[in-house]
N, C-alpha and C positions, 0 to 999 in steps of 0.2 A: 224372439216372438216374431213371429211371421205373419202378417194379413193374409185373410183367405177373401176372394171376390166371388161374388155370383156374376151370371151372365149379365144381370140388369148391371153391375156395377162397371163391368168392364167396357162393354157398348162404347160410352162415350168416349172411352181411353181411346179403343182402336178405330172408333168411327164408323162402327157397325151397328144394325139392330140388336135387340137384347135375343132376338127368333133366329138369328143368325150364330150368334154367339154360342147360344144352346144347341143347335145343331152341329156346331164344330166341337162343342164338348161331348155331344152324342156322339160321334164319328171317330173321337180321339184325337182331333187335330190340335187341341190344346191340350196338356197334360192336366189332370185336375183329380180332387180325391172328392169322396162323398163321404159324408158324417155316417150315414147309413142308405139301406136301398131305398128310403121313403124320401130321403133329403135331395137337395140342388146337390150340384155339382161345384165345387169351388176350386179357385186356381190360386195359386200363390202370388201376393205383388209382386214379389222378384222375377217370378216367371212373366209378367207383363212389362216390367221394367227392361228384361232380357228383351224381348220381342221389340220394343220400342225404342230401346237405346237410351232412355230418360228415367229419372229418379220418381215416382209418382208418391204423392203423399195420400193420406187419409182423407176422400173427401166425401165419406158416407153421411146419411142423415142424422139429423139432432138425436133422434131416439131411434132406437133398435128393440127389436124383440130380443129375448134371451138366447134362442137359437140365433140367429144372426150376430150376435155381440161374441158368442163364442166362435162362429167362425171368422170373424175379424180378428179375432185373437189368436186361433189357433187351438183352443183347448176345447172339452166337450161342454154339452149343454148343462149337463149335471154339473160341471163344476161351476158354471155362472150360477146356475139356481142355487146352489150350495153357498157361494159369497156373496147372494143378493139375501137370502136369508139370514144369513150371519153376520149383515148389516155393512159389508166391504163394498159392494156395487153401489152406487147411486142410481136411484130409479126415480123416473115421477110419481104422478098420483097414481096411472093406468099401469105401474109395474112395468115400464121401458126401461131401458138402461140407455142412459143418458150419453149421446154420442160426442160430447167433449171428453168425457172422463176416458173412452174408449182412444179417442184420438193423442190425448195426452199419454197413454201406454205405449201405443204403437211408435210415436215420436221420441219416447225418453228411452225405447229400447235401440232404436235405431244408431 
């Protein structure tokens, strides 16, 4: 399972602003995928590891939207939505996915 990062996630790792990372993504300097034309571009954590020569762990937020959880997990937002509806994914009172659950999945798959 490959974790996917947004410009905001990548910025502190590379020591640049999210704006700069976003520009690099638009210019094609970083290989990225978009889940749809309206969504942000995402970069695989392994790509960042290759650029920095270091292994990075999930350090994302404690609560994520279902769309962001899907990006971190490398699955579609619909898959996360179905898993939440079925009770397989722990969410808080607002419907946000718990970051600790995402962290356990990513680290367990590594």
